[in-house]
TORKOLDO-496077 format. One record per residue (C-alpha): x, y, z. Coordinates in steps of 0.1 Angstrom, whole numbers, always signed. Example, Ala and Ser with C-alpha at 12.3 -4.5 7.8 and 13.67 -1.06 7.14 Angstrom:
TORKOLDO-496077
zagu xx->+123	yy->-45	zz->+78 .
zagu xx->+137	yy->-11	zz->+71 .
This chain:
TORKOLDO-496077
zagu xx->+2450	yy->+1399	zz->+549 .
zagu xx->+2440	yy->+1433	zz->+564 .
zagu xx->+2442	yy->+1444	zz->+600 .
zagu xx->+2411	yy->+1460	zz->+616 .
zagu xx->+2410	yy->+1498	zz->+618 .
zagu xx->+2404	yy->+1496	zz->+655 .
zagu xx->+2435	yy->+1475	zz->+659 .
zagu xx->+2456	yy->+1499	zz->+638 .
zagu xx->+2444	yy->+1527	zz->+661 .
zagu xx->+2456	yy->+1507	zz->+691 .
zagu xx->+2490	yy->+1501	zz->+675 .
zagu xx->+2494	yy->+1538	zz->+668 .
zagu xx->+2483	yy->+1548	zz->+703 .
zagu xx->+2509	yy->+1524	zz->+718 .
zagu xx->+2536	yy->+1539	zz->+695 .
zagu xx->+2533	yy->+1571	zz->+715 .
zagu xx->+2549	yy->+1552	zz->+744 .
zagu xx->+2575	yy->+1533	zz->+724 .
zagu xx->+2603	yy->+1545	zz->+747 .
zagu xx->+2585	yy->+1537	zz->+779 .
zagu xx->+2604	yy->+1504	zz->+782 .
zagu xx->+2637	yy->+1516	zz->+768 .
zagu xx->+2666	yy->+1494	zz->+780 .
zagu xx->+2703	yy->+1492	zz->+774 .
zagu xx->+2702	yy->+1458	zz->+757 .
zagu xx->+2675	yy->+1462	zz->+730 .
zagu xx->+2668	yy->+1500	zz->+734 .
zagu xx->+2633	yy->+1503	zz->+719 .
zagu xx->+2628	yy->+1465	zz->+712 .
zagu xx->+2602	yy->+1459	zz->+740 .
zagu xx->+2584	yy->+1491	zz->+731 .
zagu xx->+2582	yy->+1481	zz->+694 .
zagu xx->+2569	yy->+1446	zz->+703 .
zagu xx->+2543	yy->+1462	zz->+725 .
zagu xx->+2532	yy->+1485	zz->+697 .
zagu xx->+2528	yy->+1457	zz->+671 .
zagu xx->+2513	yy->+1431	zz->+693 .
zagu xx->+2476	yy->+1439	zz->+687 .
zagu xx->+2481	yy->+1436	zz->+649 .
zagu xx->+2499	yy->+1403	zz->+654 .
zagu xx->+2470	yy->+1390	zz->+675 .
zagu xx->+2447	yy->+1398	zz->+645 .
zagu xx->+2469	yy->+1383	zz->+619 .
zagu xx->+2478	yy->+1351	zz->+638 .
zagu xx->+2448	yy->+1337	zz->+657 .
zagu xx->+2467	yy->+1306	zz->+666 .
zagu xx->+2485	yy->+1312	zz->+700 .
zagu xx->+2517	yy->+1295	zz->+689 .
zagu xx->+2519	yy->+1314	zz->+656 .
zagu xx->+2512	yy->+1346	zz->+676 .
zagu xx->+2540	yy->+1339	zz->+700 .
zagu xx->+2564	yy->+1332	zz->+672 .
zagu xx->+2555	yy->+1364	zz->+654 .
zagu xx->+2559	yy->+1384	zz->+686 .
zagu xx->+2592	yy->+1368	zz->+693 .
zagu xx->+2605	yy->+1381	zz->+660 .
zagu xx->+2601	yy->+1416	zz->+672 .
zagu xx->+2619	yy->+1413	zz->+705 .
zagu xx->+2652	yy->+1418	zz->+688 .
zagu xx->+2672	yy->+1451	zz->+689 .
zagu xx->+2654	yy->+1482	zz->+676 .
zagu xx->+2663	yy->+1518	zz->+678 .
zagu xx->+2648	yy->+1548	zz->+658 .
zagu xx->+2636	yy->+1583	zz->+663 .
zagu xx->+2603	yy->+1579	zz->+683 .
zagu xx->+2583	yy->+1599	zz->+657 .
zagu xx->+2596	yy->+1584	zz->+625 .
zagu xx->+2594	yy->+1549	zz->+641 .
zagu xx->+2557	yy->+1551	zz->+632 .
zagu xx->+2566	yy->+1546	zz->+596 .
zagu xx->+2585	yy->+1514	zz->+604 .
zagu xx->+2557	yy->+1502	zz->+627 .
zagu xx->+2531	yy->+1506	zz->+599 .
zagu xx->+2555	yy->+1489	zz->+573 .
zagu xx->+2562	yy->+1460	zz->+597 .
zagu xx->+2524	yy->+1454	zz->+600 .
zagu xx->+2522	yy->+1456	zz->+562 .
zagu xx->+2548	yy->+1428	zz->+558 .
zagu xx->+2534	yy->+1407	zz->+587 .
zagu xx->+2501	yy->+1407	zz->+569 .
zagu xx->+2517	yy->+1393	zz->+538 .
zagu xx->+2536	yy->+1367	zz->+559 .
zagu xx->+2503	yy->+1357	zz->+575 .
zagu xx->+2489	yy->+1352	zz->+539 .
zagu xx->+2519	yy->+1331	zz->+530 .
zagu xx->+2532	yy->+1355	zz->+503 .
zagu xx->+2563	yy->+1366	zz->+521 .
zagu xx->+2588	yy->+1349	zz->+544 .
zagu xx->+2588	yy->+1357	zz->+582 .
zagu xx->+2621	yy->+1376	zz->+578 .
zagu xx->+2605	yy->+1403	zz->+556 .
zagu xx->+2593	yy->+1425	zz->+584 .
zagu xx->+2627	yy->+1421	zz->+602 .
zagu xx->+2646	yy->+1431	zz->+571 .
zagu xx->+2623	yy->+1461	zz->+567 .
zagu xx->+2630	yy->+1472	zz->+603 .
zagu xx->+2667	yy->+1467	zz->+601 .
zagu xx->+2671	yy->+1486	zz->+568 .
zagu xx->+2651	yy->+1517	zz->+578 .
zagu xx->+2657	yy->+1522	zz->+615 .
zagu xx->+2691	yy->+1539	zz->+610 .
zagu xx->+2681	yy->+1563	zz->+581 .
zagu xx->+2648	yy->+1572	zz->+596 .
zagu xx->+2665	yy->+1578	zz->+630 .
zagu xx->+2689	yy->+1603	zz->+614 .
zagu xx->+2660	yy->+1619	zz->+595 .
zagu xx->+2639	yy->+1623	zz->+626 .
zagu xx->+2667	yy->+1637	zz->+647 .
zagu xx->+2677	yy->+1662	zz->+620 .
zagu xx->+2641	yy->+1674	zz->+614 .
zagu xx->+2624	yy->+1672	zz->+648 .
zagu xx->+2652	yy->+1675	zz->+674 .
zagu xx->+2675	yy->+1700	zz->+657 .
zagu xx->+2649	yy->+1721	zz->+637 .
zagu xx->+2612	yy->+1719	zz->+645 .
zagu xx->+2615	yy->+1717	zz->+683 .
zagu xx->+2641	yy->+1745	zz->+687 .
zagu xx->+2621	yy->+1767	zz->+663 .
zagu xx->+2590	yy->+1764	zz->+685 .
zagu xx->+2611	yy->+1768	zz->+716 .
zagu xx->+2624	yy->+1801	zz->+702 .
zagu xx->+2589	yy->+1811	zz->+691 .
zagu xx->+2576	yy->+1804	zz->+726 .
zagu xx->+2603	yy->+1825	zz->+742 .
zagu xx->+2596	yy->+1854	zz->+719 .
zagu xx->+2559	yy->+1851	zz->+724 .
zagu xx->+2563	yy->+1849	zz->+762 .
zagu xx->+2582	yy->+1882	zz->+761 .
zagu xx->+2555	yy->+1899	zz->+740 .
zagu xx->+2522	yy->+1885	zz->+753 .
zagu xx->+2531	yy->+1862	zz->+782 .
zagu xx->+2524	yy->+1826	zz->+791 .
zagu xx->+2496	yy->+1820	zz->+765 .
zagu xx->+2523	yy->+1821	zz->+738 .
zagu xx->+2540	yy->+1791	zz->+754 .
zagu xx->+2508	yy->+1771	zz->+755 .
zagu xx->+2501	yy->+1780	zz->+719 .
zagu xx->+2536	yy->+1769	zz->+708 .
zagu xx->+2532	yy->+1736	zz->+726 .
zagu xx->+2498	yy->+1729	zz->+711 .
zagu xx->+2510	yy->+1738	zz->+676 .
zagu xx->+2542	yy->+1717	zz->+679 .
zagu xx->+2523	yy->+1687	zz->+691 .
zagu xx->+2497	yy->+1691	zz->+664 .
zagu xx->+2523	yy->+1691	zz->+637 .
zagu xx->+2543	yy->+1662	zz->+650 .
zagu xx->+2511	yy->+1641	zz->+656 .
zagu xx->+2499	yy->+1647	zz->+620 .
zagu xx->+2532	yy->+1637	zz->+606 .
zagu xx->+2533	yy->+1605	zz->+628 .
zagu xx->+2498	yy->+1595	zz->+618 .
zagu xx->+2507	yy->+1601	zz->+581 .
zagu xx->+2539	yy->+1581	zz->+584 .
zagu xx->+2522	yy->+1552	zz->+601 .
zagu xx->+2493	yy->+1551	zz->+576 .
zagu xx->+2516	yy->+1554	zz->+547 .
zagu xx->+2538	yy->+1525	zz->+560 .
zagu xx->+2508	yy->+1503	zz->+565 .
zagu xx->+2493	yy->+1510	zz->+531 .
zagu xx->+2524	yy->+1510	zz->+509 .
zagu xx->+2552	yy->+1492	zz->+527 .
zagu xx->+2585	yy->+1497	zz->+510 .
zagu xx->+2569	yy->+1523	zz->+486 .
zagu xx->+2565	yy->+1546	zz->+515 .
zagu xx->+2602	yy->+1555	zz->+512 .
zagu xx->+2595	yy->+1575	zz->+481 .
zagu xx->+2567	yy->+1595	zz->+499 .
zagu xx->+2591	yy->+1604	zz->+527 .
zagu xx->+2618	yy->+1615	zz->+502 .
zagu xx->+2593	yy->+1638	zz->+485 .
zagu xx->+2587	yy->+1656	zz->+518 .
zagu xx->+2623	yy->+1670	zz->+516 .
zagu xx->+2626	yy->+1671	zz->+553 .
zagu xx->+2663	yy->+1679	zz->+553 .
zagu xx->+2657	yy->+1710	zz->+532 .
zagu xx->+2628	yy->+1721	zz->+553 .
zagu xx->+2649	yy->+1715	zz->+584 .
zagu xx->+2676	yy->+1739	zz->+571 .
zagu xx->+2650	yy->+1766	zz->+567 .
zagu xx->+2635	yy->+1760	zz->+601 .
zagu xx->+2669	yy->+1763	zz->+617 .
zagu xx->+2675	yy->+1797	zz->+600 .
zagu xx->+2640	yy->+1808	zz->+612 .
zagu xx->+2649	yy->+1797	zz->+647 .
zagu xx->+2681	yy->+1818	zz->+646 .
zagu xx->+2661	yy->+1848	zz->+635 .
zagu xx->+2636	yy->+1843	zz->+663 .
zagu xx->+2664	yy->+1840	zz->+689 .
zagu xx->+2679	yy->+1872	zz->+676 .
zagu xx->+2645	yy->+1890	zz->+680 .
zagu xx->+2641	yy->+1876	zz->+715 .
zagu xx->+2675	yy->+1887	zz->+724 .
zagu xx->+2668	yy->+1922	zz->+710 .
zagu xx->+2636	yy->+1925	zz->+730 .
zagu xx->+2653	yy->+1913	zz->+761 .
zagu xx->+2681	yy->+1937	zz->+756 .
zagu xx->+2657	yy->+1966	zz->+751 .
zagu xx->+2639	yy->+1957	zz->+783 .
zagu xx->+2671	yy->+1954	zz->+802 .
zagu xx->+2681	yy->+1989	zz->+791 .
zagu xx->+2647	yy->+2002	zz->+800 .
zagu xx->+2638	yy->+2018	zz->+767 .
zagu xx->+2643	yy->+2013	zz->+730 .
zagu xx->+2673	yy->+2029	zz->+714 .
zagu xx->+2696	yy->+2024	zz->+684 .
zagu xx->+2723	yy->+2007	zz->+706 .
zagu xx->+2703	yy->+1976	zz->+718 .
zagu xx->+2687	yy->+1973	zz->+683 .
zagu xx->+2722	yy->+1973	zz->+667 .
zagu xx->+2735	yy->+1948	zz->+692 .
zagu xx->+2706	yy->+1924	zz->+687 .
zagu xx->+2708	yy->+1926	zz->+650 .
zagu xx->+2746	yy->+1920	zz->+651 .
zagu xx->+2741	yy->+1890	zz->+674 .
zagu xx->+2714	yy->+1875	zz->+651 .
zagu xx->+2736	yy->+1881	zz->+620 .
zagu xx->+2766	yy->+1865	zz->+637 .
zagu xx->+2745	yy->+1834	zz->+647 .
zagu xx->+2731	yy->+1831	zz->+612 .
zagu xx->+2767	yy->+1833	zz->+598 .
zagu xx->+2779	yy->+1806	zz->+622 .
zagu xx->+2751	yy->+1783	zz->+612 .
zagu xx->+2758	yy->+1788	zz->+576 .
zagu xx->+2793	yy->+1776	zz->+582 .
zagu xx->+2784	yy->+1744	zz->+599 .
zagu xx->+2782	yy->+1754	zz->+636 .
zagu xx->+2759	yy->+1733	zz->+657 .
zagu xx->+2724	yy->+1748	zz->+661 .
zagu xx->+2718	yy->+1745	zz->+699 .
zagu xx->+2753	yy->+1758	zz->+711 .
zagu xx->+2750	yy->+1787	zz->+686 .
zagu xx->+2715	yy->+1796	zz->+699 .
zagu xx->+2726	yy->+1794	zz->+735 .
zagu xx->+2757	yy->+1815	zz->+728 .
zagu xx->+2736	yy->+1842	zz->+711 .
zagu xx->+2711	yy->+1843	zz->+739 .
zagu xx->+2738	yy->+1844	zz->+765 .
zagu xx->+2757	yy->+1872	zz->+747 .
zagu xx->+2726	yy->+1893	zz->+743 .
zagu xx->+2715	yy->+1888	zz->+779 .
zagu xx->+2750	yy->+1897	zz->+792 .
zagu xx->+2750	yy->+1928	zz->+771 .
zagu xx->+2715	yy->+1937	zz->+784 .
zagu xx->+2727	yy->+1936	zz->+819 .
zagu xx->+2758	yy->+1956	zz->+812 .
zagu xx->+2738	yy->+1982	zz->+792 .
zagu xx->+2712	yy->+1984	zz->+820 .
zagu xx->+2738	yy->+1992	zz->+846 .
zagu xx->+2754	yy->+2017	zz->+823 .
zagu xx->+2722	yy->+2035	zz->+815 .
zagu xx->+2712	yy->+2034	zz->+852 .
zagu xx->+2744	yy->+2050	zz->+863 .
zagu xx->+2743	yy->+2077	zz->+836 .
C-alpha cells in the first residue's frame, strides 16, 4: 500500500517543526505523531484504526531533528506494510526505537559539531572581507545543504525501510565531519589573523605569525581530542586579545 506523494510532502513539511511540541515527558513524541499523522490517515481510512495507529506513535521519541527525517520515512514504510497485513503493528515502533539513538549521535556529530560551526566560521570570515552579504550567503548555503540531506533521508527511509541504513553508512558522515572540523579551525585562524591585522592597523609579519600560530595550536588541540567549540572560542579570544594589545602597542610607538 502506497502513500500519496502529496501526503508524503505534508509529512516532510511537518517534520521541519518536529521540536515545536518538545516536552519533558516524551521529548519529540508529539512532534513525531504530528508528522506521521497525514500518512496514517491515508493508510487507515477507518477512524478507529487511524486512532490506534496514531496512539502507537505517542510514545517516547528523541533524535536529531534533521536525521529524524530518515526515521519518519521508515516508519511510514513499515506502517504501509502493517496496513497491508504483512507486518505486525510493532514493526514501526521497533524501527524507531532501534534507530533514534544512533541517528541522533550521527546528526549531532555531523550537523551540530561540524557543518554548522564550519559555516559560522565561514560567515565570520566573509563578513570581515565583504560584509553582511557573506552572512546571508552562508545561511542560504547551510540551509540548502541540510534541506537536501533531510529530503534525501526521508525519501530513502520511505522507499527502502531498513535498507536505508546501508545508504547512510556509505555517506561516511563521521569522516566528512572530521574534515569539516579541520576546515572550520583553519577558517577561524584566518578570521583571527584578519581581525588581528585590522586591530594593528596594517599588515605585518607579527600579526601574521600570531594568527598562524593560533590556528596551528587549535588544529593540534583538535587532533588530540579537544572539543571543537571551546577550542574555536579559545583561539578567537586569544587572537582578539592579542589584536587589542598589539593595537595599543603600535599606537603608542
